[in-house]
N, C-alpha and C positions, 0 to 999 in steps of 0.2 A: 947789365940790364936785367930787369925782372922778367923771367921767362913765363910767369903765370899768364894764362890767356883766358879770354872770355869764351865759354863753351858756345859752339854754334855760330861763331862770328868769322870763321874761315869762309872765304868767298871766292867765287870764280871771277876773274878779271879778263875782259876782252881787250886785246891789244891790236891797234890799227897798224898795219905794215904798209910798205910802199905798193903802189899799183892797186889800191883798194883791197888788198888781202887782209885777212884777219887771223889772229891766233888767240889761244886761250891758255891761261895759267891759273894757279890758285895762290891766294895771298893770305897771310896771317892778319889778324885785326889791325896791327900797327902799320900794315902795308908792305912788310917784308915778303919775299917770294918763298913759298913752301918748296924747299929745295928738292925733296924726294918726288913730290907730285910734278913739279915742273920738269924734272929729268925724264919722268915717264911720258908726259904729254908732248914733249918735244919730238918724240918718235913719229908723231902724227901731224906734223906741221904742214905737210903737203895735202892733208885731208881735213879741211876745216870743219866739215859736218861731223866727221867721226871724232875729231879732237874736242869739239864743243860738247858732244854727248858724253864722251868719256870724262871730261872735266866735271860735269854736273853730277855724274854717278859717283865719281871719286870723292868729291868734296862732301857729299852726303855721308860716305863711309868715314872720312876723316873727322867729321863733326861727331860721329858716333864714338870714335875712339877717344875723342876729347871728353865726352860725357862719361865714358866708362873708365876714364883715367888709364888708358892702355897705351904704352909706348910701342912704337913700331917693332922694336926688337923683342917685345914680350908677347906679341900676337901669336896664337897658335891656330891650327886648323879648326879646332872646336869653336874658337871665337868667331872665325869667318863663317862657319856653318850656322852659328847662332845669329849672326848678323843677317845672313841670307834668309833665315826663317822669319826674322822680325820685319824686314822690308817687304816680304811677300805675304805677311799675315793679313787676313781679311777680318779678323775679330780681335778684340782686346786681349792682351796676354793676362794670364792669372797672376803674374807677379808685377803688378803696376802697369803704367802706361806704356804702350808700344812706342817704338821710335817713329818719327815722322807723324806726330799727332796731328790730326785734322787733314791729312793728305791721303790720297788714294794709294792703296798698296801697289807695288810693282806688278805689272802683268808678267805672264810667262816669258814673253819675248824680252822684256826689260831685265828680268832676272837672269836670263841667259847671257845678255850683254854685260850685266854687272859681274857675273862669274868670270867672264873673260877679262874684264878690267882688273878685278882683284888679283887674279892669277898673274897677269902680266906685270902689275905693279909690284907685287911682293917678290916675284922671281927676279925682277930687275933691280931690286934694292942693292946698293953696295954692301960689302961684307960687314962694315962697321954699323950699319943700320938694319941689316937683314937678320934672319934667324935660320940656322942650318936645318933645324928640325922642320920648320914650316916649309922651307924650300924643298926638302925631301918629300914631304907629304903632298905638296902641290905638283911636283914634277913626276906625274904618273903617266903610264902608257896603257894602251888597250890594243886588242887585235883589230885589224882593219875590217870594216863591214863591207857588204856588197855595194852600198852607196859610195863608199870610199873608192872601191875599185872601178866603179862606173865613171867616176869623175876623173880618174887617172888614165892617161894615154895607154891603150892596149891592156889596161888592168894591172900594170906593173906598179905596185906600191911596196913600201917597206913592210917588214913583218910586224911592225908595231906602229901605233898612231898616238899622238898626244891625247891625254885624257884630262878632264877637269873635274876634280871631286866636288867642286862647288856648284857645278851646273845642275839645274833642276831636272828632275825626271820628266821625260816627254811622254805624254799620253797620246790619245787619238787626236786627229786633226780637228780643231774647233771650226765650226761654221762661222764665216765672217758676219759681223753684225750689219744688217742691211736695213734700209728704210722700207716701209710698207709700199705696196704697189701704187697706192694713190698718193704717196708722199710727194712726188714731183709736182703734181697739180696743186696740192695744198700749199707747198712752199712758194710756188709762183704766184698764187693768189695773195699770199701774205707778204711777198716782197714789195718794198715801198718805192723802189727806184728801178730805172731801166738797167742800171749797172748791176743791181742785185739780181734782177731776172736773168741777166746775161751770165752771171756767176753760176746760178743754179742750173741753167741750160747747159753751159759748157762742162760743168762737173758731171751731169748725167749723160750727155751725148758724147763727150770726149774722154771720159775716164781720167781726168787730170788729177794729179796730186795737187794739194793746195799751193805748195811751193812752186810747182811748175806754172800754175795759172797766174800767181801773183808776180812771177819772174818774167812774164812775157813782155816784150817790147813791140811797139807797132811794126818795127822792121821785121819781126819774126812771123808776121801774119801774111800769108800768100793766099788770099781768099778768093781767087779766081782760077779758072782752068788755065793750064799751060803757063804758069808763072815763070818769070825770068830765071829762076834758079834751075829750071829744067830737071828737077829731082822728083817730081811727082806731077802727073797730069791734072789731077783734080785739086780742089781747094784743100789747103793744108796749113799747118803751122810748123815752125821749127822750134823745138824746145832746146834752149841753149844754156849751158851752165855758165854763170857769170858770178864772180866774187864781189864785184863792185856795185851791185844794185843798191840804190838809195834806201830801199825798204828792207834790205838784208835777206830778201827771198833768194833761195838757192835751189837749183835743180838737183835732184838726188843722183842721177846718172850723168856721167861726164863724157858724152859723145863729142868728138872733135867737131868744131865748126869754125867758119871764117866769114868775113865780110869782104866781098869781091865787088868792086864798083858800086858800093852801096846796097848790094843784094846779099842777104844771108844765105849761106850754103852750109849743109851739114846739120849737126845736132841730131835730135831725135825727131823724126817726122811723124806727125799725127794727122789723120784725116779729120775733116771738119764737115759737119752736117749742115743742110740748108737752114735749119732752125738756129743753129749757132751763128751763122752769117746774118740772119735776120735780127737776132738780138744784139749783135755787134753794131750794126748800122743804127739801130734804135738808140743805143747808148751813145755812140759817137755823134749823132746828129742832134741829140737833145741835152746831154749832160757833160760831155767831155770838154774840159776847158782848153781853149786853143793854145794857151801858154804852156800847157803840159807837154805838148808834142815837141816843142822846141827846147824846153828846159831839161827834161829827162827822157822823154819818149817812151815811157812805160804805159802799158795798157790800162791797168786798174788804178784809179786814183781816189782819193778822199773827196767827198762832195760837199762838205760843210765844215764850219769852224775855221780856226786860225790856220790850219794846214790844208785848206782847200786847194786841190790841184796837185798835192804831193802824192807820191806813190802809196797805194794801199798795202799795208803789211799783211802777212799771212795770218797773224793774230787778229787783225781787224776783219779779215774775211771770215775767219772762223767765228768771231763774235757775231757778225751779221747773220751767218748761217744758223747759229744757235738761237738767236733772237727770233728769226723767222720760223724756226722749228717750234719754239714755245708758243708763238702766236697761232701756229697752225695746229696746235694740239698734238704734236708729235713727241713732246718731251725734249730731253737734251740730246740733240743730234750733232753729228760731226761731218764735215765735208767728205772725209775719207769713206763714209758709208755710201755715198753716191758712187764712188769708184767701185765698191763691191757690187752695187746694183748693176753697174755698167758691165763688169766682168761676167756676172751671172747671166745678164741678158744676151751678151754676145755668145756665150757658151750654149744657151738654149737655142738661139737663132742659127747657130752653125752646127747643130747636132752634136755638141760636146767636143768640137775640135779645139784642143788645147793650143795648137799652133796659132790659129786665128785669134783666139782670146789673148794670148801672150803679146802678139804684135799689135793688135788693136789698142791695147792699153799700155804698151811700152814696157811690159815686164821683161827685165833683162837678166835676171839671176835665178829664175826657177830651175833648180838642178834637174828635176825630172824632165821638164819640157825641153830645156836647152840641150840636154845630153842625148835624148832619144829622138827628138824631132828636129827637122831643119828649119830654115827660115822661110816664111811664106811671103809671097808677093802681095803687097797691099792693094794691088789692082787686079788680082786674080778674081775670076767670076764668083767663086764661093765666098771670098773675103768681101767683095762688094755687096753680094746678096745678103750676107749676114749683117753688115752694118746698116744697109738700107731697111732691113726688116726691123732692126732695133730703132732706127729713126722713123719708122712707120711710113716708109716710102714705097712699099710693095703694093 
């Protein structure tokens, strides 16, 4: 068979598994599985979000290897460092067009993830495809830092820690991109439907990630006091990780949950403001199709077109938010900016209490907050006062 391939036509393939589960691999143009990539990605089959991200980062690198006519066995550390520089470049290179023409350069966070993917991929190559020199260059160690010791029980860590020569240098912490103070009102005035006004309100008052919001089912909403789950006295929602959602929306954090006699228990519990409840009922009583509740039971649905009543995807919600931002004169905005606004507002209202901000927004992996501070009660007076101040209830 002719092994010549068309550059750039390597592609990521989604695979549907039993029980609504999904997996991702990488295929050659003719449909054959890329053996080395598939071998690496199979390590993450139980983590679909991670596997999907790694697949798209890896396929971009493999396409670059094709363009550069580099075989896996010929790759050296300097080649990988050159690649990291290219995908993170914000200006055109002096020697021709940069890789990924017309696309945004990788952010610092994405560059860090890419460095981990490339190191894991090349260290995991079998000997017949790998390179001993590259493996030696990548398999570096460093002395443990204070943060490493803080993360470890009683500070007992080994004398050395893994290091990644491809990882970008970390500078000072960047301030998150937030919407202007008047952004909420401008977005609400430009939202054209009750559903869109609900999305804006829930993003601002609840600090939801867009995947969390689009993944909500009606059964997850306990919007009255003393709900049957008995897990929170006030109105709240249960954010539950599901792999089988029709719109492919997935929750980032996998808190255990279960359905007991038709009532959702567990998941990540998030408080709900009075305004969130108001916009929910406005949406449900004016636009929500009755058939949607019985067919899939998801909260956010499409309101027009051939797919009316079908679940709204995260991409669809992002597009709506972006269009509303352009109409409101805010430029190109993103739903996650509202989450940053929420976190900043809670911190201001609570006097800088990181514990309250972490639990109000469901941040589960902040090393500093999680290791130094304990868990706060979401019904504690300070917690309640902070949220009500954000919700303008004081």
